[in-house]
N, C-alpha and C positions, 0 to 999 in steps of 0.2 A: 956887645954884649954887657960893658960897664955899665952902659947907660940905660940897657934892660934891666939890670939888677938894682939900679936906683931907682928907676919908674917903678918896680915892685915892693921896693921899700918903702917909696912915699905914699903908696895906694893902701900898704899894710899899716902905716902910721897914720894916715885920714881915717876920721869916721866913714862907716859905710853909707852912701844915700840911701834916701828911701826907695824901697823894690815896690814897684806896681804890683796889684793883685794878680794880674794876668801873668807877670815875668815869674812870681812866686809860684804860682800854679805850675808854670811849666817846669820849673827848677824841682820841685817836689816829684813831677813825674819822670824827670832824667834820673833823680837819685831812686826813686823804687825801682825804675828799671835795671839800675847799675847793680842795687841789691839781688834782684831777682837772679839776674845774669851770673853773679856770684856764688849765690847759693847753689847748692845740687837740687835736682829738679826731684820733686817728692813722687811717690809710686802712683801711677794714676790708674785709678779705679778701672774695672771692666767697661763698665756704663760709660763714663767719661770719654775712655778709649774707642768707644763704638761710636759716639756722637761725633768725634773729632773725624773719624774716617768716614763717616756719611757725608760731612760738610766739604773734607776734600774732594771727594768723589762728585759732589755737586759742582764745585770747583772746577773739577776737570773737564767734565761734559760741558759746563759753561763755555771753557776755553776752545775746547775742540770743535771744528767744524760738523756740524751735522750731518750724520750718514745718510745715505740714500735710503728713502723711505719706500718701502714696495708698495706695489698698487694695492693691494688688499689694505694695509694699515691707513694709506691715503683715502680710500674708500670710507672706511669706517670714520676716519678724522672728519670728512665732509659731512657724514651724515648727522656725526653729534654737532658740529657747527650750526648746522641747517636746522636742527631741533631746537638748539639753543633760541636761534634768531626768531623761531615762531613762537617759543614760549616768551620771549620778551615783547612781540609785536602784540596790539589788541587785535583778537579775533574780528574778521571783516563780519558783515551780516550774510548768514549761508540762506540761500534760497531752498524750499522745499524739496526743489529737485536733488539739488547737491547734496543735503543731508540726508536724505535717502540713499543715494549712490555710496556715501560715507559708511554709513551703517553697514551696507550691504559687502564693501570691503572690509571692513572691521570683522563682521561675523565670519568672512572667507577665510581670513588670517587666523583668527582663533581656531576655526575648523580645521586648518591645515596644521597649526603647531600641536594640537593635542593628538595623543596616542588613539589608536583605533580604539571604538567604543568596547569596554570589555562585555564579555557575555553576561546576559540576563541573568541575573540569579534566580532560583525558584522563587523564593519570597517576593522579589520585585514582579515578576512574571505573575503572581498569584494575586497581588495589589492592583495590577492593570487590569486582569480580569474583574475583579471586584468593582473598579472605579469604571470601567465599560458598562458594565453591567447596571451600576447605580445610575448612570447617566441616562440609561433609557428611559423614556418615559413610562410612567405606569399607567397601569389601564384606567384609573380614576384621576389623570393628571388634567388640570383645566386647558383651555386654550393657551397657544404660546404667547398672543398678544393680547396685551391689556385692554385695547381696544375693543377686541373680539368677546370681552369679559362683561361689558359694562350693560346695564339696563336700557331698555328701548328708550328713545328719546322723546318724549311728548310733546307733539307739534301742535302748533296754534289750529284752530279750526280753518279749512281752506287751504292749509298749507299743502305743497306738493314736495313730494322725494326730490333731492337735488341729484343730478345725473352726476354719475362716478364712472368717467371713460378711463377705458383699458389703459394700461399705460405699457411701454415697450420692456421687454425684460433686460436690455442692456443698461437701460437707465437706472436701474433698482441698485446698482452697487457701484457707487463712484469710487474713485481709486484716491480721493484726498478728501479734506474740508473744501478746497475752492472749488474743486469739482461738483461737488455736492451743492454749493452755492451759485453754480454758474448760471442759473436763470435768475437768480435774484441779482446779480452782480452785473447784469446787462447794462445798467446804467450805473455806474460806480456810485457808491455812496458818498456824499461829501460830510464827513462827520467834523462838527464844529465844536469849541470849546466848551464845557459843560458849565463854565462859569462866567462866559462871557454876556448870558442876558443878567441885566440889573433885577435883583429882589428887594423885597421890602423884609426887614427882619422881623418876626415873629415869636412869639411864646411857644414853648414845647407843647404840639398839639395834643389834643383830648385823646385819652384811650379809644374813647367811644367811636365807632365809624360814622362819618358826617352823613354819608348818603348811601343806599342800596339800588344798584339798577333795578329796572325792571326783569321780572322772571325770576329774581331771587328774593329768599324769605329768610329772615335772621329767625333762627331756630332757639338758640340759647347759648350762654356763655360759660366756658369750663376753663379752668385755670388761666385767665387772661387770653382767651383765645376764642374767636367768634366760630360760630356751626352755622352754615346756612344751607338752606335746601334748593335745589336748582337743577331743571331737567331731569327731575325724577330721582336725584341722588345727593348725597350730602358731601360738604365741602367745609373743611376747616381753614382758618386764615387768622395770622397773626398781624395786629396792626402795626408792629414795629420790630425790625430785629435787634434784639436787646443785645445778642452775642456781639454786634459792631461796636457798641459803646462801653464796652468792659475795658478800662484802663485808659479811656480815651483822656485827652488832655482837655479839651472843650468840644461841644457838641453844640451847634446851632441852626435854626430854620428859618428859611425866607419862604415868603409866598410869590409865586409868579404869575404872569398873565394867564388866562384860561384855567382858574381855579386848579393850579398846579402847586405843589409844594417842593423845595429843596431842601434837603437833609445834608448836612456838612461834619463829618468825624474827624476831627485833627489829631492824630496821634502822637507820641512823645517826640517822635523822630521829624516832626512836622508833614509826614504822609498825610493827605486828605482823602477820605471816601466820600464823593459826593454821590447822592440819589437825587432821582427826580421822580416823583409819583404824579400821575394823574388825578382827575376829579374823583377818581372811583379808590384810589389809593394803589394802583396797579403800577409797579414798576416799570418805568419806560428808558430810563437812563441810568446808569451807574458807572462811574470813572474812579480809577484809582489815580491821584497826583501825587508824584513822588517831589521829594525836597526839592529837586531841582527842576521843577514844575513842567516835567514830561507827564504825560496822560496816557492811561493804560485804560483801554476801552472794554468794561466787562458785560454790558447789557446795554445795546442799542436798538430802538425800534421808533421808525416814523410813527410819532405820536398824533399827527393831525387830525387822523379821520376819526380818534377817539372823540373829538369833540361832537359828533354826531351820534355816536354809537350810545344807545341809551339801556342797553341789556348786554348780560356775559352772553357771549357766543362762543360755541366750541368751532375754532377755524378748521377743526379735522373731520367737521361734517361734509366739507366740500371735496373731499379725497376718497379716492376708491379704498376698499380693504387692502390691508398690505398681505402680499402674497410672496413669500421669499424661496428659494429654492437652495438655501443653504441648511447644514445641519443645525440643530438647535442649540448644539454646544458651542457653535460659533457665533451665536445670537446671544445667549446668556452663558455668563461663566459662574458656577459654582464654587465659592471658596472652597468649600469642603474637600475639594478634590483637586485642589492646587498645591504641586509640589515644588514648583521653582516659582518664586517671587518674582522674575522676570515675567511670568504669565501677566501679571496684572499690567505691567506698563505696555507690554505688547498688545491686549486685549483694550484697554483705553485709549491708546494711541491711534486705534480704528477709525475711519471718517463714517459719516452715517451710511445707512444701508439704502437710502434712496435720496432723491432729490429734495432740497429745501426750497419751497416756493418764494420764503421771504424770510426776514428776521422777526420773530416773535418776542412778545413780551414774556419777561419770568411768569406772569400770573395766567398767559396763556397756555405757557409750557407746563406748568401745575396742575392747569384743570382740564387738559386736553390728553387723554391717554392716547389718542391717534398720533398727536405731534410728538409726544415723548417716545412710540414705538419706532421713531426714526432711527433712535441710536441704540445700539447695545447696553447691556446693564449686567452688573456682578453683582450677586447675590450673597451677602455677607451671612450666610446661615452657620457660620461658627461661633456668633457672638450669642450667648444664651443669657438672655434677662431672667430675672425672678419672675416667679407669677405675680401680677399685677404690680411690677416695677417698673419703673423709669431709669434706674441707675444702672450702669456698669460695673458687674463687680471688678476689683483689681486683678484678678487673674485673666480676666478676659480681654483687658484693655493691649496686651502682647499680640493678640491674635491681628490685630488692626496695622501691624509694623509693613506689612508685606504692601497692602493697598495704600499705606501713607506714603512708603518711599517710591511706588509709582506715581502718585500725585505729585510729590515734590520734585521729582525729574520733568515730569509736564510744565511745572508752573517755573522751571528754570529755564525750559524752551520757550514758554510765551507765559507770562506772567498775567496774561487775560484769560487764560482756562476759568471755567466755569462747571463745577460739580453738582448734581442734585442728589440729595441722600434722601430716600423714601424710607418710611416706616410702614409696617404692613402688619397685621395680626392675624391669627385664626377666626373662625365665626363663633366662639364662645361667648357669650356676653351680649351686653346691649350694643348696637351699630355705633351710637353716638359716643358711647363711652371707649369703643374700641377704636374709634376715632382720634379722638383726646390723647389716648395712650400711645397710640401707633406716631403721632406727632412730636410728643414729649421724648420719645425713644429715637427717632431721627435726630432730634435736637442735641441729644445727649450724646451721641457718635459725632455729630460735627465736632461738639465742645472737647471731647475727648481728642480728638485729631488735631484741634488747634492747641488745646493745652500741654499735651504730650509731644506731639509731632511738628509744631509750629508751622501748621497749615493756616494760611491768613484766613480769618472767617469770612472776608469779602468775596473769595472764591468759593463759598459753599452755600449753597441754597438748599433748605430743608423742607420737606411735606410728608404728612401722615394721610394715608388711604385706608386706615382700619382693615376692614374685611373684604374691602370692594374687589381687590383682585387676587384671589386665592391662587396659590400655585396647585394645591391637591383639592379635587373637589369634594368638601367633606364638610358638615356641620359640626363634627369632632375635634376636641383637641388635636392639633397636628403641629407639629416642631417645623417643618417646611414652609409652613405658611406662617409663623412667627418669624420674619425676617427683617434686615435692612439691607436696601439694595443701594446700587451708587450707578448714576449714569455720568458721562461728560456730555454736557449740554453745549456747549460753547459754539459749535455751528449752527445753533437754533436760535441764538440769543443775541449774537455780534457778527458783523461783517469779517471775513477773512482777512479782508484789507486792513482793517485797523489795526490788527496784530502786526501788521509787517511794517 
């Protein structure tokens, strides 16, 4: 003990050595702990006490062994974990048949989850009767199919009426786009890259049309559009789709063999829209190339035989008249009577109403009512244009929301979809003026779908038909004749295999 006391005295007399930062920090912590232990604990607020109890309960549960999990709880946990795994994994490509079965299962689940349908109120019953009465075709209704409304075709001297063989009824209603193209896909189409062919860069082509095929006569030019007369009817055409090049980062043109031209529109996100036209200016190829160089086929037609064709010819002349045994409302959807926006999607998603012999060029579809009749149409008779105006009033744009959402859903499933937007007028006024007016109105609807609802312009084609295809047979002003229509023409202009 004496030695210890002397050692203590020596250490007290000696100067304290330098204390490292770490030791000093530990000393301060120990002293703070001693002070807190010596002081009485202050009153703990209710909130702090609640949090302390929660932490202690969590610690106890972590320390205790997990109790037995009931079978029902275990089943729910497995379902949640499976959902998380599916959400984290990339969804594999779904075949058309599997996608159809999935939709049927989801629809069945929704019906099972919903309560029994409520009794139909008197007001709803009244509206249904009014709708059914309005959907009955009026006495002066025009023929159902546009091809039946056309003027007789003037044939060359000595020409003969082509044979129109009858067709089995079972072939008229294909169950899918692939089934509709079954004949055309007997020999699978090998779609090569649209940019593999070398071209020579040229200046922007002139607005004037370089050549006019035999049997067509250029009548006049109206608002940067050319009006031709062919096969006893008028037809309007635009030399270029100006909607495609708005906000483009770059646009360039190339000359290809066999008097063809290639137009390349480069967007700000490096997406490219490549269009190939033949010697007459008809679109025979159109492809969207994504930034990762993946090509999405929008339009594809074998254009070799175009080299020998010297005239515009309606491919529908080789087909028999269309004769379906389905109700008119299953073939034409009037937007005025649509209550559920889901109806737009269900209607547009349906396949053609008869077989598609081959893929057609966009211009063949535009010029042939018989080919267009292969697909159903939506009449947007809810859009009201001012008299003689081509602008859509702001109050009318919201009426496009239902059909725009349906188009967005279809494009999400298949980015290669193509929609034809048709413009029609009544029979009041000059035929040529009505043709130009209807074409501009169709263009206005396409522009609104792009600017307001972000539908890509390359997925829409427009065409005006003026007073050629009246819905109601009258030469008087008629609102039902002043309409815009939409068709999904994808199975007419592109092989189904290319979208898969």
